[in-house]
C-alpha positions in Angstrom: 41.2 65.6 223.7 43.0 64.0 220.7 40.2 64.6 218.1 42.3 67.3 216.5 44.9 64.7 215.7 42.4 62.4 214.0 41.5 60.1 216.9 37.8 59.7 217.8 36.8 59.1 221.4 36.7 55.3 221.1 40.2 55.1 219.5 41.6 57.4 222.2 40.1 55.3 225.0 41.6 52.1 223.5 45.0 53.8 223.0 45.1 55.1 226.6 44.1 51.6 228.0 46.8 49.9 225.9 49.3 52.3 227.3 48.2 51.2 230.8 47.8 47.5 229.9 50.1 46.7 226.9 49.5 43.0 227.2 45.7 43.1 226.9 44.0 41.7 223.8 40.8 42.7 222.0 38.4 40.9 224.3 40.0 42.3 227.5 40.0 45.9 226.1 36.4 45.6 225.0 35.2 44.2 228.3 37.0 46.9 230.3 35.9 49.8 228.2 32.3 48.5 227.7 32.5 48.3 223.9 32.2 45.5 221.4 35.0 43.6 219.8 34.1 45.2 216.5 34.5 48.6 217.9 37.9 47.7 219.4 39.1 46.4 216.1 37.9 49.6 214.3 39.8 51.6 216.9 42.9 49.5 216.3 42.7 50.1 212.6 42.6 53.8 213.3 45.6 53.5 215.6 47.5 51.5 213.0 46.9 54.2 210.4 48.3 56.8 212.7 51.3 54.7 213.6 50.3 54.6 217.3 50.1 50.8 217.3 52.2 48.3 215.3 52.9 44.6 215.2 55.3 43.5 217.9 58.7 42.3 216.7 59.5 40.7 220.1 56.1 38.8 220.3 54.9 37.7 216.9 51.1 37.9 216.5 50.9 40.5 219.4 50.6 44.3 219.2 53.0 46.9 220.3 51.6 50.3 221.5 53.9 53.2 220.5 54.7 55.6 223.3 53.1 59.1 223.2 56.3 61.0 222.9 57.0 59.2 219.6 53.6 58.3 218.2 51.7 61.5 219.1 54.7 63.7 218.1 54.6 62.2 214.7 50.8 62.7 214.5 51.2 66.3 215.6 53.9 66.9 212.9 51.5 65.6 210.2 48.7 67.9 211.5 51.1 70.8 211.4 52.1 70.0 207.9 48.5 69.8 206.8 47.7 73.1 208.5 50.6 74.8 206.7 49.3 73.3 203.4 45.8 74.7 204.0 47.1 78.1 205.0 49.1 78.2 201.8 45.9 77.4 199.8 44.0 80.2 201.6 46.8 82.6 200.8 46.8 81.6 197.1 43.0 81.9 197.1 43.1 85.4 198.5 45.6 86.4 195.8 43.4 85.0 193.1 40.2 86.7 194.5 42.0 90.0 194.6 43.2 89.5 191.0 39.6 88.7 189.9 38.2 91.7 191.7 40.8 94.0 190.0 40.0 92.5 186.6 36.3 92.9 187.1 36.7 96.4 188.3 38.8 97.4 185.3 36.3 95.8 182.9 33.4 97.7 184.4 35.2 101.0 185.3 33.2 102.9 182.8 29.9 101.8 184.5 31.0 102.4 188.1 31.8 106.0 187.4 28.3 106.6 186.1 25.5 107.9 188.3 23.3 105.0 186.9 24.5 101.4 186.5 22.4 98.7 184.9 22.2 95.4 186.6 20.8 92.8 184.2 19.0 89.8 185.7 18.3 88.5 189.2 21.8 87.2 189.8 23.3 90.6 189.3 20.7 92.2 191.5 21.3 89.6 194.3 25.1 90.3 194.1 24.5 94.0 194.5 22.1 93.4 197.4 24.8 91.3 199.1 27.3 94.0 198.5 25.0 96.7 200.0 24.5 94.4 203.0 28.2 94.3 203.6 28.9 98.0 202.9 25.9 99.9 204.4 26.9 101.6 207.6 23.8 103.1 209.2 20.5 102.9 207.3 18.5 100.9 204.8 15.1 102.2 203.6 12.9 99.9 201.5 9.6 99.8 199.6 8.4 96.2 199.3 5.4 96.1 196.9 4.0 93.0 195.3 2.2 91.6 198.3 3.2 88.1 199.3 6.9 87.4 198.6 8.4 84.2 197.2 10.3 81.8 199.5 13.5 82.5 197.6 13.2 86.2 197.9 12.5 86.0 201.6 15.5 83.7 202.1 17.8 86.2 200.3 16.3 89.1 202.2 16.6 87.4 205.6 20.3 86.6 205.0 21.1 90.1 204.1 18.9 91.7 206.7 20.4 89.5 209.4 23.9 90.8 208.6 22.7 94.4 208.7 20.8 94.0 212.0 23.8 92.3 213.6 25.9 95.4 212.7 23.4 97.8 214.1 22.2 99.1 210.8 18.7 100.8 211.0 16.1 99.2 208.7 12.9 100.9 207.8 10.6 98.9 205.4 7.1 99.6 204.0 5.2 96.7 202.6 1.7 96.4 201.2 -1.2 96.1 203.5 -2.0 92.7 201.9 1.1 91.0 203.4 -0.8 90.9 206.7 -2.8 88.0 205.1 0.3 86.0 204.0 1.8 84.0 206.9 5.3 83.7 205.3 5.7 87.3 204.4 4.2 88.4 207.7 6.6 86.1 209.5 9.5 87.8 207.7 8.1 91.3 208.7 7.9 90.1 212.4 11.4 88.7 212.1 12.6 92.2 211.1 10.8 93.9 214.0 12.0 91.4 216.5 15.6 92.2 215.4 15.1 95.9 216.0 13.9 97.0 212.5 10.7 99.0 211.8 8.1 97.7 209.4 5.0 99.5 208.3 2.3 98.8 205.7 0.4 100.9 203.1 -2.6 100.0 200.9 -0.6 100.9 197.8 3.1 101.6 197.2 5.5 103.1 194.6 7.7 100.6 192.7 10.3 98.6 194.6 13.2 100.6 196.0 16.1 100.2 198.3 18.0 103.3 199.6 21.3 102.6 201.3 22.9 105.2 203.6 21.2 108.0 201.7 23.8 107.7 199.0 22.7 104.9 196.7 19.4 103.7 195.3 18.3 100.4 193.8 15.1 100.5 191.6 13.8 98.0 189.0 14.5 98.5 185.4 10.9 97.5 184.7 8.6 97.7 187.7 6.2 95.3 186.0 8.9 92.6 185.8 11.7 92.9 188.4 13.4 89.8 187.0 14.8 92.0 184.2 17.2 93.7 186.6 17.7 97.0 188.4 19.3 100.4 188.2 21.9 101.3 190.8 21.6 105.1 191.2 24.1 107.3 193.1 23.4 110.8 191.8 22.5 113.3 194.5 19.3 114.2 192.6 18.1 110.6 192.4 18.9 110.0 196.1 17.2 113.2 197.4 14.0 112.5 195.3 13.7 108.9 196.5 14.4 109.9 200.1 11.6 112.5 200.0 9.2 110.0 198.5 10.1 107.4 201.1 9.6 109.9 203.9 6.1 110.8 202.7 5.0 107.2 202.4 6.6 106.3 205.8 4.8 109.0 207.6 1.3 107.8 206.5 2.0 104.1 206.7 0.7 101.9 209.5 3.2 100.3 211.9 3.1 96.5 211.8 1.9 96.1 215.4 -0.8 98.8 215.2 -4.5 98.1 214.8 -5.9 98.9 211.4 -8.9 101.1 212.3 -11.5 101.7 209.6 -11.8 105.2 208.3 -15.0 107.2 207.9 -18.2 105.0 207.9 -16.2 101.8 208.1 -14.0 102.3 205.0 -10.5 100.8 205.4 -7.4 102.3 203.9 -7.2 99.4 201.5 -10.8 99.8 200.3 -10.2 103.6 199.9 -7.1 102.8 197.7 -9.2 100.4 195.6 -11.8 103.0 195.0 -9.2 105.6 194.0 -7.4 103.1 191.6 -10.7 102.1 189.9 -11.6 105.8 189.8 -8.4 106.4 187.8 -9.6 103.9 185.2 -7.6 100.9 186.3 -9.1 97.4 185.7 -9.7 95.0 188.5 -6.6 93.1 187.5 -4.4 96.2 187.4 -5.7 97.5 190.7 -5.1 94.0 192.3 -1.5 94.2 191.3 -1.0 97.6 192.9 -2.7 96.4 196.1 -0.8 93.1 196.1 -3.9 91.0 196.2 -5.5 88.6 193.7 -8.1 89.9 191.1 -10.7 87.8 192.8 -10.0 89.5 196.1 -10.2 92.9 194.4 -13.6 92.0 192.9 -14.9 90.8 196.2 -13.8 94.0 197.9 -15.6 96.0 195.2 -18.7 93.9 195.5 -18.8 94.5 199.3 -18.4 98.3 198.7 -21.3 98.3 196.2 -23.5 96.4 198.7 -22.7 98.9 201.5 -23.3 101.8 199.2 -26.5 100.2 197.8 -25.2 100.8 194.3 -26.4 98.9 191.3 -23.3 99.7 189.1 -19.7 100.8 189.6 -20.5 104.2 188.2 -23.2 104.7 190.8 -20.8 103.4 193.5 -18.3 106.0 192.5 -20.8 108.8 192.7 -22.1 107.7 196.1 -18.5 107.2 197.4 -17.7 110.8 196.4 -21.0 112.1 197.9 -20.0 110.5 201.2 -16.6 112.0 201.1 -14.8 108.7 200.7 -12.9 110.0 197.6 
C-alpha cells in the first residue's frame, strides 16, 4: 500500500511489525515475518533513508520507530514536492514542443501551402506516416508492392496501423500475390484482417501509394528506390486520379482469405501477369520485381509455362499462349 511513497513490500512489513513490537530486534523481526536477517537489514536501511526509523536516544544501540503521523506525513510531503517538480517539467516541455512546432512550421510554410511536398529520406517519410496515423479520421487506402516486406517496415506499419484500427479507421490494402509465400508479411496481412481491416492481393501493382481520407496521397519520389523519399500530394486532381486507380485495382484483387482458383486451362493470375510482362519486353529480372518474386522464381514459372505449352522457345510460348486465349 505504501509503494507510492518509496517502500517495497518487505520494508512495509518490517515497519508495520516494528510499530506493533517496537522492542524487537533483527532476529525476532525476521523469524516472525519469515525473511532472512539480510532482508530485514536491507528493509531497515530503506526505513532509515525515509526517516521512518532512527537510532534511539533513550536506549543507545537500539532503534526507534517513528510514528506514522510524523514519518509518513514527511514521506508524503516529499512525494508531493517531487510530483510538483515533475509537473513543472512536463509543463516546460509542452511549451518547448509548441515552440519547436511553430518554428518548424514557419520554416516550411512555403512547402505546406503547395499541393506537392517533397519528403527526402526514410526518416521524413516515417514522420509523415506517423502524422497521418494520428490525423486520419475514417479511411486509409494502400498499395503495398515489393513482395516480402522488411522487418523494420513491418514494425513501423504495425505501430501505425494499430493506432488507426483502435480509432475505428477503415483500412484497405492491396499487396502482391507473392506475399502469400512470405510468412512474416503474410502474418502482418492477417494481423490487419484480424483487427477489422481488409487485405487483398494482385499479381502486379502500381507503385506504392497511401491515400488518407481521400484528401492526401503519399507516393515515392522514385518507385525503383523508395529510400529516396516521397511526395505528399493534396491537390484534388492527384487525389481523384489515385482514388480511381485504387478502386479499379481493388475490385479485381483477391481477398486474403479467398482461394486462388486457376484461370482458363490452369493458368493462375500470377502466371498470366508474368506472360503479359514478358510480352511487353521486360526481362526476367524486371518482371520479377513487378511480381515481387525472385528472378529465379520468375524463370521457374516461365519454364513451367513453356513445358505446359510444349514450346521450345519463349517466342513460341508467346504464340501458343495467345492462340489459347491466355493473353
